[in-house]
C-alpha positions, 0 to 999 in steps of 0.5 A: 424163426426169423419172423417169430419174435417180431410177431410176439412183439406185436402181441406184447405191444398191445397195451394201448389198444384198450386206451382206444376206449376214449382218451379223446373224450377227456381231451376236447377241453382247453387243457389239450389245446394249450399244451398243459396235458403233455407236461402233466402226463410227461411229469407223471410218467418220466420219474417212474421211467427213469427209476425203471431204466436205472434198475434195469441198468444196475440189474444188468450190471450185476447179472453175471458172476465175475467171469469174463467169458460168462459175462459176455456169453451170458449176456449173449444167451440172455439177449438171444432168449428175450430181446426186450419185447416189452409192451410199448403203449406209448405209441398207440392211438387212443380212440373209441367212444366213452360209452362203449369203453367197457365193452371194448375192454372185454373184447380186447381182453379176450382177444389179447388173452387168446393171441397171447396164449397162442403165441406162448404155445408157439414159442414153447413148441418152436423154442429149438428152432428159435435157438438154432436161428440165433445160433445159440442152441443152449438158449432153447431153455431160455425161450421155454421159460420166457414163453408164458411171459408172452401171455401174461404181458398180453393180458396185463396190456389190456388192463394197462390200456384200459386204465390209461384210457382214463388218463391215469398213467400212474398204475402203469408206471407202478406196474413197471417199477414192480417189474424192475424191482422184482427182477432185481430181487428175484431174477438176479438170485435165480440167475445165480442159482441157475449158474451154479446148477448148470452154467451160463445157459441155465443162469440166463434161463434162471434170469428169464424165469424170474422175469416171467414170475415178476411179470405175473406179479405185475399182472396180479397188481393190475387185476387187483387195482381194476377190481378195487376201482371197479365201482368208479368204472361202473359209474361211467354210463355205457350203451345198452348191449343191443347198441354196442358194435358187435364183438367181431367188428370191434376185434377187426377194428382193433386189429386194423388200427393196431397192426401198423402202429404196433409195427411202427413201435417195434423199431427197438425190439425188431432191431434187437432181434435182427442184431441177435440173429445176425451179429454173432454170425457176422462177427465170426465171418470177420475172424472172431471165434464163436466164443469171442463173437458171443462175448462181444455181442453180449457187451454190445447188446447186454451192456451198451444198449441197456445204458442207451435205454436209460435216457429214452425214458424221457422220450417215451414219456413225451411221446405217450403224452403227445398222442392223445393231445394231438388226437383230440385236437385233430378230431375237432380239426383245431389245426392251431392246437395241432401245430402248437402241440406238434411244435411243443413235442418236437421241441421237447424231443430235441431238448432231451435228445441232444444233450443226452446224446452228446453227454453220453458220448463224451462221457462214454468211457466214464459211464461204462466203467461206472457200471462195469469197472468192478466186473471181471471184464478185461481192459479190452472189453471195457474199451470196446464197450466204451467205444461202442457206447460213444457211437451208439449214444448218438442214436438217442436224439434220433430215437427221441425224434423218431418216437415223437414224429411217430406219435404225431403222425398217429395222432393225425390218423397217419399211423401207416407212415411210421410203419413204412419208414421203419421198414425202410430203416430196418432194410438199411440196417440189415444191409449195413450189418451184413456188410460192416460187421463182416469186415475183419477188424471192424466186426461189432463196431459196424452195429452202432453205425447201422443203427444210426443209419436206421434211425436217420432213414426213419426220421427224415420222412417222418419229419417231412410228413409231420410238417405236411399233414400238420402244417407245422414249419421246421422251427430251426431256432427252437428245435436245433439252434437254442438246444444246440448252443446249450448242448455245445456248452455242456459238451465243452465243459464235460470234455474239459473235465474228462481231460483234467480229472482221473476216473472215479465213480464219484468224479463221474457223478460230479462230471454228470452233475456239472454237465446238467447244470451247464446245460440247464443254465445255458438253455435258460439263457438261450430260452431253449428252456422256459419257466413253463418247461421247468414246471413240468418237472415239479410235483404238483402240490395240492 
């Protein structure tokens, strides 16, 4: 049971395997070398990512009826049932020969479908064991209704990866929006119906069943898109059947390449699974009742973590664009281009992560109340959530840089290093969770500290090996000093406003807008943000 969900995460994290089908042949030109590709792909994907995460946050904010115990416990049941095992193609290396792309696609689709169906059956049969392992017996039905989603997402991953291999990120972004919009209009009503029929556990199961149905709709969209564009794909010249690598060999190569990359990209779902398996039990040890422990865990995992995920959309867009750009430059040993792309990617990572971390931390209470003020959460739960968000927000910059460094290392064919650093970080997280969360009076507040240590342990060696293998020097001025000055100015302005102004949703929006404006102006003044960077946010007009 302890290792089951990370295994399912491995299968769900496979959509980029098909992008091995030769992104590299799209990137031997000058655009990959001069940094344009990162900005183009980043601009196209981050808008959909922000919409997707915003819809996630709003869906979670209204997922449960206005009942304090149900709100916390329902989040606990939901998170134990499905700790966000969504595919992460962002961190997989795209490489293979163009002229064998369709053959690799067929092999990978067969492989992923087989593994996905097998994993779905295992989850279905072992649902009781998984529910017992996370100390939530009522969540058994949640595991059962989400099990088919494993097979569905595996199949969808093949289509997403193949189309990404053509350097088209738009279908993936649209399918992700379909997922989130569908969950709002389908999972929410099904959660309400389930709650009316059978209480908390059935409500969570209804939401998860809605998720499975919506994933099926997203898969149908990708299949229809594939057949609609089939003539375009058929125009790509392919090797003769006898010249293709054997099916067995391709499957072996995909598994060998995918396993370390997948483990490295499982840092979030793996951490969430560890939380779901340990935090409730350790909160009980600290002196909370079981019901109170489930409610507290629901606040942390179902509310705080969801808010943290919103700004990570930008970092994932950057890391998705980094891999093919660096991989193509590395393939021709253009070290100047590798260093240029590495510097650009890490500059973006710090430029995004620092203001997001500080801004969310300073505005933690306002942001948490913005989403959950109208719920029946008690004042104590609201303050607990605000405090957890204040500390957890600091993980955003660490996560952003970890994602960027992992992508860079994958681009230079060192995909095992992020896997090892992740293992080290998770070991520290487990140890600290067990120790800190079990301390009376500390309980759930030890979880954000454990996450900070986990990401830091992964970050430091990642940065070291990035500089070692790419020959890039640590750029203190562009990575830390300039963004840091802009971040401090923004933090001071926002902090002053929170001291003067009372809470209201309108004023929270004003505070966020002022913070963004102060950061942008200061960043332009310090040259942390350049004209070329701003162009990356503008839609390209023809």
